[in-house]
N, C-alpha and C positions, 0 to 999 in steps of 0.2 A: 559837281556831278555832271557827267556828259549826258546828252539826250539819249544815246545808246543805253546808258545804265538805268536811267529812270523808266525808259520805255520797257526794258526788259523786266524790271521789277513788277510793273503793272501787268505785262503780258503773261508772266508766270501764273498768276491767278486772275486772268482777265475777266472771268465771270464772277469773281468774288471768292474769298476763302471760306466763307460760311456755307457754301453749297458743294456737295459731293457730285461726282460725275453721274452717279446713279440717280441722285435726286433730280439733277437737270434733265436727264433723259426721260424720266417718269413724267416730268412736267411738259414735255414736248407734244405738240399735236402736228405731226408730220403731214397729215392730210391737209391742214390749213396752209402750210408752207407750200405744199406741192400745188395746191389750187392757185395760189398767188403766183408762183414761179411760172406755171403754165400760162396764166393770163398775161404776164409781163414779158415773158421771153420765148413762149412756145413757137412763135412764128419765125424766129431767127436761129433756132438751133439747127445744126447740121442734120441733113436727111440721112446720112450714113450712120447707122448705129455703131459702127466700128471706128468712127472718126476719132482721133486722139484729141482729148480735151484737157486743159490744164486750169485748175482753179488756184490762182496765185492769192494767197490770203484767204484760205477757205474757211477759217474759223472752225466751228464744230461740225462742218460738212453738210449744212442744210441743202445747198444747191446740188452738191454731188450725190446726196441721198435721192434728191428728185431725179437727177439724171439717171441714176441707177434704176429707179422705178420705171423710167422710160425705156430701159433695156440698152442704155449706152454701155459699152464694154471697156473702152480704153480710156480710163479716168485717172487723173493724177491730181493730188491736192498737196499743198504745202502751206504751213502756217508757222509763225514764230511763237505761238502760245502753246506750250506743252499741255496745259490743262484742256484747251480745246481740241488738240489733236488726240488726246486720250479719249475724249467723248466721241469724236469721229470714228476712232477705231473700235470702240465699243458698240457703235452703231453698225459695224460691219464694214466700214471703209478702210480696209487694211492698206490701200494705196495712198493713204494720207500720212505725211510725216512732218516732223519738225524740221524747219529749214529756212533759208533766206529766199525771199522771192526773186531777188536778182539772180541768184545762183541757179534757181529753177529756170528762169527765162534764158540764161546763157548756155544751158545745157545742150540745147538743140537749135538748129537753124532750119527754117522752112519745114517745120515738123507738124505743128498743131493746126487743126482745123478751127478751133475755137479756144480763146483764152478768156477766162473770167476773172474779174477783179472787182468784187463788191466791197465797198467801204474800205478801200485801200489807199487810193491816192491822197486822201486827206491826212493820212498818217505820215506822209513823206515831207521832207523839207522841199522848198520850192526848186532848188537846184537838182533834185532827184526826179522830178516829174518827167522831164523830157527824156532823160536816160531810160526811165522805166518804159515809156511809151516806144522808144526806139528799140529796146530789147524785146518788147512784146511784138512789135512789127517784124523784127528779124526771126523770131521763133515761130511766127505764123506761116503757113502756107500761102501762096497767092490765092486770093479770094477768101482767105480765112478772116474770121470776125473777132473783134475785141468787145467784150461786154463789161460795162462799168456801171456801178451805182456809187453816187458821191453827193456830198452836201451841196445844196442849191442856194447860193446867196441871192438869187433872183426871187426867192420866196420871202413873203413878209415875216415868216418866222424862221428864216434861214440860219440865224444865229443859234437856234436850238440845236441843230445838228452840227454846226461848226464847233460849238463848245460843249456838246453832249459828253464828249470823251476827252479826258485830259491829254491824251496822246494825239489828238487832232492838231494839225499844223495849218491846214488850208481849207478853203471852200472855193467854189467855182461858180461861174455863171454861164449861160449858153454861149455868150460872146467869147469869154476866155477859152472855153472848150473848143470852139471852132478854131480859135487862133492857134492853139497848141497842136490840134490834129492836123491843121494845114502845115504847120512847120515840119512836123514828123513825116507827113506824106501819106496819111490815111485818106480814104475816100468814102463815099456813100454814108456820110455821117448822119445819124438820126439821133434826136433828143426826144425823150419821152418823159411824162410825169409818172411818178410812183403813186398812181391814183388808187382809190379804193376798188377792190375786186368784189363784184357782186356774187353772192352765194346764198342770199336769203333776204328776208324783208328788211332787216336793219341795215344790212350793207347796201341794199338798193336805195334806202332813204339817204344814207351817207353819200352814195355816188351822185344822187340827184342834187343834194344840197351842195356838194363840192362843185358840180358844174355851174350852179348859180354863183358860188363865191369866185370862181375863176373868171366868169364873165364880168362880174363886178370889178375885179382887179384889172381886167383888160380895159374896161371903161375908164377907170381911174387913170391908167397910162395914156389913154387917148387924150383925156383932158389935160394932163400935165405935159405930155411930150408930142402930141399929135399922132402917135401910132403906138401899138401894143408891143412892138419888138417880138421876142420869142415868148410865146405864151406857155411857159413852163414854170409852174408856180408851187409844186409840191416841195416840202422841206428837203427831200432827197429826189434826185433826178436820175434817169437812166440814159446811157449813151451807148450807141452801137457804131462801130467803125470798121471798115473793111480794108484789108491790105490789097492794094491794086494788083491786077494781074499783068505785071510788066517785067 
């Protein structure tokens, strides 16, 4: 059985066969997702609410729903999971369709102000990663941004996200990300932690404790290696990269 076949078998019912789309929707707390997305990505979103944005591998449409709540108007989503696309459409995201992310990227050149690919690169084979990034860069306008969320092998528990999903093929480190972004020609690369978002007392405690843990991890690296390297320790990490204006 080829990888394409087993992946498609899993993607068909990616959220599980025992849950209906209506049950999944009823379980959602969109306000919580919106709060997190705003904290993590709010400062890098296009200022123009008419800016064209593509979510490649959009899943059930969580980020697109957030963008819609922010009054962005030109939104496109594509995902290979019919189950998740059905949920997105039932959430009112009619611009989401089943499709191939590479086909979506190759459809336009110098078009999108922002391309989003959350939890996507880890599903690719290694020889697909650079073509994906090159296609994303070609589809972006100059100064357009690429937003990524992906497993962080730099985390002490990085293997949890690497092997969380049977269709995952890869994990990344800050070093490997900077390496491939440089090869493809992205600029202004930022890496961030997928850190707890404070919205109440419990999350405040989690945030404070997390800061203590990350300082301890940095101290460990200083002892072992003499420096901390890139202090990105969450199991998933965020990356922002910009297409140069040249």
